[in-house]
C-alpha atoms as one frame of an Amber mdcrd trajectory, in Angstrom:
protein
 119.566  83.419 104.341 117.855  83.872 107.613 117.761  87.398 108.914 117.674
  88.614 112.490 114.784  90.628 113.848 116.935  93.777 114.125 118.143  93.317
 110.549 114.549  92.911 109.342 113.537  96.129 111.074 116.462  97.984 109.517
 115.713  96.523 106.100 112.006  97.404 106.366 112.870 100.964 107.441 115.181
 101.389 104.459 112.605 100.004 102.028 109.857 102.224 103.410 112.129 105.290
 103.359 112.657 104.771  99.625 108.906 105.106  99.148 108.748 108.293 101.183
 111.147 109.655  98.566 109.137 108.060  95.782 105.988 109.825  96.993 107.854
 113.116  96.670 109.266 112.121  93.284 105.804 111.413  91.877 104.652 115.014
  92.274 107.784 117.142  92.616 107.818 118.209  88.954 104.120 119.034  88.802
 104.169 120.846  92.146 107.053 122.967  90.788 105.428 123.417  87.364 105.281
 127.200  87.460 108.874 127.532  88.713 110.127 125.113  86.046 108.068 126.903
  83.398 109.999 130.109  84.168 113.359 128.371  84.700 113.189 126.483  81.388
 111.337 129.319  79.614 108.788 126.945  78.077 104.953 126.673  78.042 103.199
 124.781  80.814 102.220 121.999  78.401 105.913 121.356  77.671 106.605 120.842
  81.366 103.778 118.291  81.369 105.396 116.489  78.435 108.691 116.312  80.348
 106.840 114.583  83.187 105.866 111.823  80.730 109.517 110.746  80.706 108.865
 108.929  83.996 106.516 106.598  82.136 109.082 105.941  79.401 111.697 105.020
  82.006 109.284 102.612  83.645 108.135 101.150  80.339 111.717 100.481  79.209
 112.826  98.824  82.416 110.013  97.202  84.417 109.830  93.809  82.740 113.625
  93.556  82.445 114.122  94.519  86.081 111.476  92.012  87.159 113.488  89.269
  85.455 116.789  90.547  86.877 115.268  90.707  90.351 114.353  87.003  90.178
 117.649  86.090  88.520 120.299  88.117  90.375 118.766  89.464  93.586 116.641
  92.186  95.122 119.333  94.240  96.863 121.198  95.130  93.674 118.025  96.421
  92.023 117.045  98.533  95.026 120.551 100.060  95.292 120.391 100.935  91.584
 117.017 102.598  92.173 118.397 104.760  94.982 121.400 105.921  92.925 119.223
 106.662  89.870 116.813 108.735  91.938 119.758 110.680  93.445 120.957 111.691
  89.970 117.433 112.846  89.074 116.933 114.981  92.200 120.370 116.577  91.971
 120.227 117.157  88.205 116.768 118.673  87.581 117.161 122.024  89.399 120.504
 122.728  87.693 119.781 121.861  84.052 118.498 124.512  81.655 118.095 121.982
  78.844 114.688 120.444  78.244 116.377 117.476  76.549 118.583 116.768  79.580
 115.618 117.251  81.909 113.666 114.705  79.881 116.521 112.188  80.157 116.683
 112.762  83.913 112.939 112.203  84.160 113.330 108.933  82.245 116.001 107.996
  84.800 113.477 108.674  87.581 111.160 106.155  85.918 114.017 103.639  85.815
 114.620 104.274  89.526 110.951 103.661  90.307 110.888 100.353  88.414 114.097
  99.179  90.104 112.662  99.901  93.558 109.345  98.178  92.810 110.949  95.100
  91.237 113.119  94.563  94.282 110.901  95.768  97.136 107.549  94.004  96.697
 109.087  90.506  96.323 111.339  91.236  99.325 108.372  91.936 101.598 106.764
  88.639 100.537 110.011  86.792 101.270 110.439  88.463 104.651 107.384  86.569
 105.933 104.603  87.795 108.194 101.529  89.374 106.628 102.997  90.345 103.256
  99.671  91.799 102.057  99.623  94.280 104.926 103.356  95.077 104.615 103.030
  95.823 100.898 100.028  98.067 101.483 101.979  99.936 104.167 104.378 101.024
 101.417 101.576 103.290 100.254 101.517 105.024 103.633 105.067 106.254 103.085
 104.262 107.313  99.526 101.328 109.295 100.923 103.505 110.938 103.581 105.844
 112.118 100.834 102.909 113.467  98.817 101.613 115.203 101.946 104.769 117.004
 103.084 106.040 118.188  99.686 103.186 120.648  98.864 103.497 122.123 102.357
 107.262 122.508 101.951 106.816 124.168  98.554 104.330 126.628 100.070 106.942
 127.332 102.769 109.576 128.037 100.083 107.160 130.313  98.203 106.191 132.292
 101.293 109.832 132.887 102.195 110.895 133.508  98.563 113.438 130.673  98.721
 114.918 128.720  95.806 112.551 125.991  94.599 115.541 123.668  94.182 115.741
 123.079  97.927 112.777 120.725  97.528 115.042 118.552  95.356 118.257 118.868
  97.380 116.802 117.756 100.715 115.454 114.597  99.092 118.887 113.843  97.628
 120.359 113.987 101.153 117.710 111.516 102.408 118.610 109.138  99.572 122.326
 109.351 100.391 121.610 108.422 104.011 119.359 105.549 102.940 121.925 104.151
 100.505 124.333 103.531 103.377 121.516 102.264 105.604 120.564  99.660 102.995
 124.184  98.643 102.383 124.481  97.142 105.867 121.387  94.908 105.622 120.936
  91.251 104.658 118.051  90.184 102.474 115.898  87.047 102.980 116.176  83.980
 100.759 114.752  84.557  97.298 111.474  83.108  96.011 110.673  81.439  99.309
 106.955  80.689  99.678 105.498  81.452 103.078 103.008  78.968 104.589 100.371
  81.698 105.020 100.751  82.586 101.382 100.235  78.967 100.313  97.154  78.574
 102.458  95.489  81.609 100.878  95.813  80.282  97.327  92.533  79.068  95.863
  92.092  76.698  92.914  91.239  78.811  89.876  90.673  77.408  86.405  93.234
  78.331  83.780  90.731  80.354  81.745  89.579  82.323  84.786  93.165  82.936
  85.887  94.122  84.260  82.458  91.060  86.525  82.360  91.709  87.777  85.921
  95.376  88.399  85.087  94.425  90.480  82.049  91.842  92.458  84.048  94.271
  93.133  86.923  97.076  94.080  84.531  94.867  96.663  82.817  93.779  97.787
  86.277  97.477  98.444  86.927  97.127 101.092  84.225  93.875 102.640  85.426
  94.721 102.870  89.116  98.069 104.505  88.368  96.510 106.824  85.780  93.787
 107.876  88.225  96.324 108.962  90.856  98.821 110.531  88.444  96.178 112.651
  86.761  94.678 113.851  90.037  97.988 114.733  91.711  99.310 116.511  88.621
  96.295 118.691  87.889  94.143 119.168  90.981  96.023 122.248  92.240  95.811
 124.059  88.891  92.198 122.943  88.393  91.203 124.303  91.794  92.802 127.708
  91.167  91.850 128.230  87.514  88.439 126.530  87.278  87.085 126.553  90.834
  88.607 129.932  91.726  90.263 128.772  94.963  93.312 130.471  96.459  96.772
 128.975  95.993  96.847 127.851  99.618  93.439 126.152  99.353  94.431 124.491
  96.073  97.676 123.049  97.499  95.758 121.998 100.607  93.550 119.763  98.435
  96.584 117.665  97.543  97.645 117.478 101.165  94.113 116.380 102.125  94.262
 113.772  99.365  97.519 112.514 100.893  96.013 112.535 104.395  93.093 110.497
 103.075  95.575 108.153 101.443  97.376 107.564 104.754  94.028 106.941 106.470
  93.035 104.535 103.713  96.288 102.619 104.136  95.618 102.165 107.850  92.053
 100.997 107.178  93.070  98.554 104.421  96.005  97.378 106.554  93.547  96.567
 109.360  91.056  94.886 107.024  93.778  92.644 105.604  94.910  91.762 109.127
  91.360  90.493 109.727  91.455  88.569 106.411  88.755  90.595 104.672  88.539
  89.566 101.005  90.870  91.564  98.784  88.264  91.473  96.023  85.661  93.104
  98.260  88.158  95.793  99.297  88.984  96.564  95.669  85.356  96.843  94.547
  84.271  99.011  97.478  87.225 101.379  97.250  86.998 101.865  93.481  83.290
 102.660  93.516  83.814 105.104  96.401  86.735 106.835  94.649  84.658 107.346
  91.504  81.862 109.021  93.469  84.333 111.218  95.393  86.026 112.333  92.187
  82.705 113.447  90.713  82.095 115.600  93.804  85.594 117.146  93.596  85.020
 118.210  89.999  81.495 119.549  90.327  81.452 121.056  93.829  82.180 124.774
  94.165  82.381 125.065  97.959  85.849 124.720  99.479  84.890 122.489 102.389
  82.890 120.121 100.175  85.733 119.846  97.676  88.202 119.357 100.536  86.147
 116.548 102.064  85.783 114.864  98.677  89.548 115.156  98.048  90.164 113.424
 101.385  87.707 110.620 100.518  89.230 110.275  97.050  92.705 109.882  98.577
  91.294 107.414 101.115  89.761 105.189  98.446  91.878 105.665  95.305  95.320
 105.942  96.903  94.943 104.002 100.134  96.687 100.882  98.880  94.351  99.423
  96.247  97.234  99.259  93.767  99.169  97.048  96.183  96.106  94.924  97.002
  95.624  94.149  93.302  99.324  93.285  92.953  99.073  90.885  95.891  96.192
  89.116  94.150  98.458  88.594  91.138 101.391  87.407  93.258  99.060  84.902
  94.913  98.307  83.397  91.514 101.982  83.269  90.468 104.006  82.732  93.687
 107.152  81.407  91.961 107.639  84.384  89.651 107.301  87.353  91.992 109.794
  89.614  90.247 108.447  89.022  86.746 104.802  89.441  87.814 105.642  92.624
  89.737 107.425  93.953  86.651 104.525  93.054  84.371 101.946  94.676  86.632
 103.868  97.906  87.053 104.731  97.965  83.353 101.067  98.741  82.717 101.334
 101.479  85.333 104.364 102.831  83.490 102.297 103.111  80.317  99.946 105.307
  82.347 102.830 107.440  83.606 103.909 107.956  79.979 100.542 108.470  78.296
  98.610 110.447  80.915 100.849 113.571  80.833 100.687 113.538  77.017  96.908
 113.159  76.910  96.279 115.697  79.651  98.731 118.110  78.053  96.524 118.092
  74.958  93.274 118.212  76.931  94.549 121.171  78.969  94.555 123.215  75.770
  90.757 122.837  75.754  90.226 123.468  79.477  90.999 121.807  82.789  87.469
 120.429  83.087  88.285 118.211  80.082  91.341 116.935  81.976  89.409 116.060
  85.129  86.471 114.520  83.236  88.982 112.215  81.573  90.004 111.150  85.079
  86.376 110.170  85.709  86.395 107.924  82.629  89.586 106.248  83.851  88.073
 105.721  87.311  84.925 104.178  85.828  86.999 101.716  83.784  88.981 100.752
  86.889  85.779 100.043  88.818  84.500  97.795  86.026  87.802  95.867  85.933
  87.863  95.068  89.652  84.200  93.994  89.555  85.030  91.611  86.690  88.042
  90.285  88.630  85.934  89.714  91.735  83.335  87.803  89.733  86.027  85.616
  88.151  87.896  84.788  91.357  85.089  84.731  93.906  82.847  82.588  91.686
  85.730  80.149  91.319  86.127  79.946  95.109  82.399  79.345  95.578  82.418
  76.602  92.944  85.439  74.960  94.584  83.750  75.088  97.988  80.579  73.482
  96.599  82.552  70.710  94.911  84.448  69.951  98.120  81.206  69.921 100.125
  79.474  67.575  97.677  82.484  65.239  97.555  82.562  65.027 101.340  78.846
  64.195 101.530  78.654  61.660  98.700  79.099  57.972  99.596  82.364  56.420
  98.441  80.674  54.033  96.015  78.963  56.961  94.237  82.223  58.916  93.950
């Protein structure tokens, strides 16, 4: 169904607003760790284990929701995601039961997978520069990650109930549910001309290898961001000796860097810079920045490195890699989106468990594990670039030779 320009703007606003909320949802439990530790009367490691429920929710639902998105429609999945997130935000600050909190956290993972399975294919089907539109999702995630730590500091300074950070988000979701209800979605699984032009012939073996590498990268890139956002504040206070304000500011600088990275990647994609080159450059830069964050002991150096890490690791590389996959499988957008983010959901489940155990050693062990994850991610995107770019070069050479050879030789 064709959609009007005003309807497309309203639909895009609603989709982006969901990811503002999602950015908050990614870190709201970890940013309230100490309050939840007291409220639930449990050790800090237990709160970290509760956070792992997000990964279980994603793992249980991503592939199924990807199929349902292709089969029954995007709008239904996105509406389900909004309602599921509302239950999570309203329920967490009022439950004293760890078991119920864990179930609510699983529901948050379900909400995330429903939004992803419906949103990314929708942006492709809306037309225009779908690569840039998908990356812009990350800008709204980053805005959510930026404003939440500041709001929590505001609540702490004024000795206000930590639950307000959950309630305000629930109100935003309620507004967005009705905003989305009045929109019309584009026709499903439509292939845009620009998308078809960008596709390059890739051998089956190379495509399989690239798909495996990018799928595993879906794990590493999500793990890298989850680990950093969950532990950087505590690491800065307990290991680097920074004040609470300076520690929370690191996460806000990370989010600011993320927003800046989105704008840069958005611009690069507009100018048709190779997605493979963007992925390689950003992953190598993020690994170097992370090493500086961990080993620097001067606030301004750590702050600058946190900004650069956000710029490179959380500036939209996850979405760029997904777009590479969607380019290879244009007729199965929902399923491919679900598969890719399913690997990310494994990260959301396993990282809190692993870091919970590592935190019993010390927080340096936690952050050094993040370095290992970042190094693996860099290797994976380099392998992907070699597979896909080499294929393009070979195709170009074949076409050039065929054009130059006389007909009787061909």
